[in-house]
C-alpha positions in Angstrom: 0.0 -0.3 0.1 1.2 3.4 -0.8 1.6 6.2 1.6 -0.5 9.0 1.3 1.9 11.1 0.1 3.2 9.1 -2.7 2.4 9.9 -6.3 -0.4 8.3 -7.7 -0.6 10.0 -11.5 1.6 11.5 -13.9 -0.4 14.2 -15.3 1.1 15.2 -18.9 0.2 18.4 -20.3 1.3 18.2 -24.2 1.0 21.1 -26.6 2.0 22.8 -29.7 4.7 24.5 -27.9 5.7 23.2 -24.7 5.6 19.7 -22.3 4.9 19.9 -18.8 4.9 16.7 -16.9 3.6 16.4 -13.3 3.8 13.8 -10.3 0.6 14.1 -8.3 -0.8 12.7 -4.9 -4.2 11.7 -4.6 -5.0 15.2 -2.7 -4.0 16.9 -6.5 -1.0 18.4 -4.8 1.7 18.6 -7.3 5.1 16.7 -6.3 7.3 17.8 -9.3 7.5 19.2 -12.4 9.2 19.3 -15.8 8.6 21.8 -18.2 10.5 21.9 -21.5 9.7 23.7 -25.1 9.6 20.4 -26.5 6.2 21.1 -27.7 5.0 18.6 -30.8 6.6 21.1 -33.2 9.6 21.2 -31.7 9.7 17.1 -30.9 9.0 16.3 -34.7 8.2 12.8 -34.1 10.6 11.9 -31.7 8.0 11.7 -28.9 8.7 8.9 -27.4 11.9 9.5 -26.9 11.3 13.4 -25.2 8.6 10.8 -23.3 11.1 8.2 -21.8 13.9 11.3 -21.1 11.9 13.2 -18.6 8.8 10.7 -17.2 11.2 8.7 -15.3 13.2 12.3 -14.0 10.2 13.1 -12.2 10.9 13.3 -8.7 8.2 10.4 -7.1 8.1 8.7 -10.3 7.7 4.6 -10.0 7.2 2.5 -12.7 3.7 1.3 -13.7 2.5 4.7 -12.2 -0.1 5.6 -14.3 0.3 8.2 -17.2 -2.5 10.6 -18.8 -1.6 12.8 -21.6 -3.6 15.7 -22.8 -3.6 18.4 -25.4 -2.5 18.4 -29.1 -0.1 15.2 -28.2 -3.2 13.1 -28.9 -4.0 15.2 -32.2 -3.3 14.2 -36.2 0.2 15.9 -35.9 0.6 14.2 -32.2 2.0 10.9 -31.1 -1.6 9.1 -31.1 -4.3 10.3 -33.1 -7.5 10.2 -30.6 -10.7 10.3 -32.0 -13.0 13.4 -30.6 -15.1 13.5 -28.3 -18.6 14.9 -28.8 -20.6 17.0 -26.7 -22.4 17.2 -24.1 -19.2 16.0 -22.5 -18.1 15.4 -18.7 -15.1 13.9 -17.4 -16.6 10.2 -17.8 -17.1 10.8 -21.2 -13.5 11.9 -21.8 -12.5 8.9 -19.7 -14.2 6.3 -21.9 -13.1 7.7 -25.0 -9.2 7.5 -24.0 -6.6 5.8 -26.0 -4.5 3.7 -24.5 -1.1 2.6 -25.4 1.6 0.6 -23.4 5.5 2.1 -23.1 7.8 -0.5 -22.2 9.2 -0.1 -19.0 7.2 2.8 -18.1 3.9 0.8 -18.7 -0.1 2.2 -19.2 -0.3 5.6 -21.0 -3.4 7.0 -21.6 -4.3 9.8 -24.3 -7.6 11.9 -23.1 -9.5 13.1 -26.6 -10.2 16.6 -27.6 -13.9 17.7 -28.2 -15.3 18.3 -31.5 -18.3 20.3 -32.9 -20.3 19.8 -35.8 -22.1 20.6 -39.0 -21.6 24.2 -39.9 -20.4 25.4 -36.5 -17.6 22.7 -36.6 -14.7 23.2 -34.2 -12.1 21.2 -32.4 -10.3 21.7 -28.8 -7.9 19.4 -27.5 -6.1 20.3 -24.0 -9.0 22.6 -23.4 -11.4 20.5 -22.1 -9.2 18.9 -19.4 -8.4 22.7 -18.0 -11.7 23.1 -17.8 -13.0 20.3 -15.9 -10.5 21.0 -13.6 -11.2 24.9 -13.3 -15.0 23.7 -12.4 -13.5 21.4 -9.5 -11.2 23.8 -8.2 -13.9 26.6 -8.4 -16.8 24.6 -6.7 -19.1 25.8 -9.8 -21.1 23.8 -12.8 -22.5 26.9 -14.6 -20.2 29.0 -16.6 -18.9 31.0 -19.8 -15.5 30.3 -19.7 -13.1 32.1 -21.8 -9.7 30.6 -22.9 -7.2 33.9 -24.4 -4.4 32.6 -27.2 -3.7 32.2 -30.5 -6.9 30.6 -31.0 -9.2 32.0 -28.1 -11.9 29.8 -26.9 -15.3 30.9 -25.8 -16.7 27.6 -23.5 -20.7 27.2 -22.5 -20.8 25.1 -19.2 -24.0 24.2 -18.0 -24.5 21.6 -15.2 -21.2 20.4 -15.1 -21.4 19.6 -18.9 -19.2 21.4 -21.6 -22.4 21.9 -23.4 -20.7 24.3 -26.5 -18.0 26.4 -27.3 -16.8 28.5 -30.2 -13.2 29.3 -31.6 -11.8 32.7 -32.4 -8.3 33.3 -34.2 -7.9 36.3 -32.5 -3.8 35.9 -31.4 -3.3 34.4 -34.8 -4.6 37.4 -36.6 -3.0 39.8 -34.8 0.2 38.0 -35.6 -0.7 37.9 -39.0 -1.4 41.2 -39.8 1.4 42.8 -38.0 3.9 40.7 -39.9 2.5 40.2 -43.3 0.6 43.6 -43.7 0.9 47.0 -44.3 -0.9 47.4 -40.6 2.4 46.1 -39.2 4.3 48.9 -40.1 4.2 50.8 -37.3 5.5 47.6 -35.0 3.7 45.3 -33.0 4.7 45.8 -29.2 1.2 46.3 -27.2 1.1 48.1 -24.0 -2.8 47.0 -22.7 -2.7 50.0 -20.3 -2.9 52.6 -23.1 -5.9 54.6 -23.9 -5.6 53.4 -27.4 -5.7 49.7 -26.6 -9.0 50.5 -24.9 -10.5 52.7 -27.7 -9.8 49.9 -30.0 -11.5 47.7 -27.8 -14.5 50.0 -28.3 -14.1 50.8 -31.8 -13.9 46.3 -32.6 -16.4 45.8 -30.4 -19.0 48.1 -32.2 -22.1 47.0 -33.9 -22.1 46.8 -37.6 -22.8 44.4 -40.9 -20.4 41.4 -41.6 -17.7 43.8 -43.3 -17.3 46.3 -40.4 -14.2 44.4 -38.9 -12.3 44.8 -42.0 -13.0 48.3 -42.4 -11.9 49.4 -38.9 -8.8 47.0 -39.1 -7.3 49.5 -41.5 -7.8 52.5 -39.2 -4.8 51.2 -37.2 -3.1 52.5 -40.0 -5.4 55.4 -41.4 -5.8 56.9 -37.9 -1.8 57.3 -37.1 -1.4 58.9 -40.9 -4.4 61.4 -40.2 -6.1 61.3 -37.0 -3.4 61.8 -34.1 -2.7 57.9 -33.5 1.0 57.5 -32.0 2.9 55.6 -34.3 4.3 53.5 -31.2 0.6 52.8 -30.1 -1.0 51.6 -33.4 0.0 47.9 -32.6 -2.0 48.8 -28.9 -5.2 49.6 -31.1 -5.2 46.9 -33.5 -5.0 44.2 -30.7 -7.8 46.4 -28.8 -9.7 46.2 -32.0 -9.2 42.4 -32.3 -10.0 41.7 -29.1 -12.8 43.7 -28.5 -14.7 42.2 -31.4 -14.1 38.7 -30.2 -15.2 40.0 -26.6 -18.3 41.3 -28.0 -19.5 37.6 -28.8 -19.7 36.9 -24.9 -21.3 40.1 -23.5 -24.9 38.9 -22.2 -24.0 35.6 -22.0 -25.9 34.3 -18.8 -23.9 33.1 -15.2 -20.4 34.3 -14.7 -17.6 34.9 -17.0 -14.4 33.0 -16.0 -11.0 33.4 -17.9 -8.5 30.5 -17.8 -5.0 30.7 -19.1 -1.7 31.5 -18.5 0.8 34.9 -18.3 -0.6 38.2 -19.4 -3.5 37.3 -21.3 -6.0 36.9 -18.8 -5.5 40.1 -17.3 -5.5 41.9 -20.7 -9.1 40.0 -21.7 -10.3 41.3 -18.1 -9.5 45.1 -18.7 -10.6 44.8 -22.1 -14.3 43.1 -20.7 -14.5 46.3 -18.1 -14.0 48.7 -21.0 -17.3 47.7 -22.4 -18.7 47.4 -19.3 -18.2 43.5 -18.2 -17.0 42.0 -15.6 -15.0 38.5 -14.9 -12.9 36.6 -13.0 -9.7 34.9 -13.4 -9.5 31.0 -13.0 -6.4 30.2 -10.3 -3.4 27.9 -11.1 -3.8 24.1 -11.6 -6.5 23.2 -14.1 -4.8 20.3 -15.7 -3.8 18.5 -12.5 -7.5 18.5 -11.2 -8.9 17.5 -14.7 -6.5 14.7 -15.4 -7.4 13.0 -11.7 -11.1 13.1 -12.4 -10.7 11.6 -15.8 -8.5 9.0 -14.1 -10.6 8.6 -11.3 -13.5 7.9 -13.6 -12.5 4.7 -14.7 -10.5 4.1 -11.3 -7.0 4.2 -12.5 -6.5 6.2 -9.1 
């Protein structure tokens, strides 16, 4: 029988640009973490090599400990392609849809599926679902609108503890594309979300209009520099604000609390933008991946 302070699970969050592995106790506390930049792009097919290098190096690890992986490692470009689960989705549904392989010397390795939406609202997510269920457990809530900002931001509708629907916005990727491959990047790419021009962009981006309105407004990030006093060094602030404002307009008026889930500066930036629009939200504490992986593991009695 293992001591109650021993690891019961290895939880791995393996995305496009990063690899994070943690040994976890039954109470969700983390014994050790290994984090590298060996996401699926950098690993370039060397997935088992990266896995074998880092997993045994974790403090608290022992052979035969269950290992659960979430994120893009289960995508078509990852180690094992895991079919998507459908909605509505709860942790037990993810558990039943997991894919298992055996890695010699380590044991069973389980891959959590992503979640898909079909039809004219087709969409996909991988990795966020695990963080979402972990966040719900940490917060002790069952209903919320959860915003996950990033390169591909997601707005998730959660009711009765289940992911009911979600929408993906390529806000971060659009900002990168516009500032690197179009005339809108001529004045730089640096963003200061505390400046008034960011707030002005948020308000402009969120204005009502027809389907082409945003395409017109985006060009003002150049035109206002030339004829309306927008400082060159704040053009990117204004552009970023417009894109985020247009995205967040979609979340305004939703029923229930809005929570922002993410890492780094983005949750604070999105919180500021929501307040500019007269809304509000709370930021989810860190640790969702661990709590989510444990829920999935417990659902099929891996731990």
